[in-house]
N, C-alpha and C positions, 0 to 999 in steps of 0.2 A: 550429567545431563540425562534426563530420561527421554524416552522415545516421543512422548507428547510434546515436550519442549522443542526437540529437534524438528518435529513435524511442523510446529507453529513457525519456527524460524525459516524453514524451507518454503512454506506457503507465503510468508511475508516477503521473502526474497523474490519469489516469482511475481508477486503483485508489483513490487517496486520496479523490477526489470521491465515488465509489460507496460506500465504507465510511462516510464522514462523513454522507452523505445517509440511509443506512440504519441509523445508530447501531450499526455493527458488521456483520461478515459472515464467513461461513465460507470456507474455501479453495474449496470446491465452488461456492458462490454467485459468488465473484469470477471463477472460471474460466468459468462459464456466462454471466455478464452482460458481463464486460469482455473475456474471451478467455483461452485457455489460456496464451498468452505472458505474461500478467499474473501468473500464479502464480509464475513464475520470478523476478519482481521483488519478491516479498513480503519475502524476507530482507533485501534492501537497504533497503527502507522501514523495517523494524524496526531495522536497524543505524543508520540516520540519525535515528531518533526520530520519524518521521512517523506510524508506526503502532505499536500495542502488541499483542503476542501475549498475550492474557489466558489462554488455555488452548490445548491442542493443536488446531490447525486453525481457530481463531477469532481475528479481528483487530478492533481498535477504533481509532478516530481519537484521536490525542493532541492535545487542544486547547491545552494550556498547556505550554510548554517552560520548565523551570527550569534556570538555570545557576548553579552554586555556584562561587565563586572563593576 
């Protein structure tokens, strides 16, 4: 794992922790509290199912993952 990959993982972990502890957050709040580099990671967190975009600019933590086979 290179340093850029580790950096991305660390930023995404901070974002998920912040959103979970605050029961949701806006893009602006995430940028202010975690850092502007975190805003670029939001779409990846939504794609992987770690966060849910409930409305434009608002994200919530997805506590339960359901896999249908």
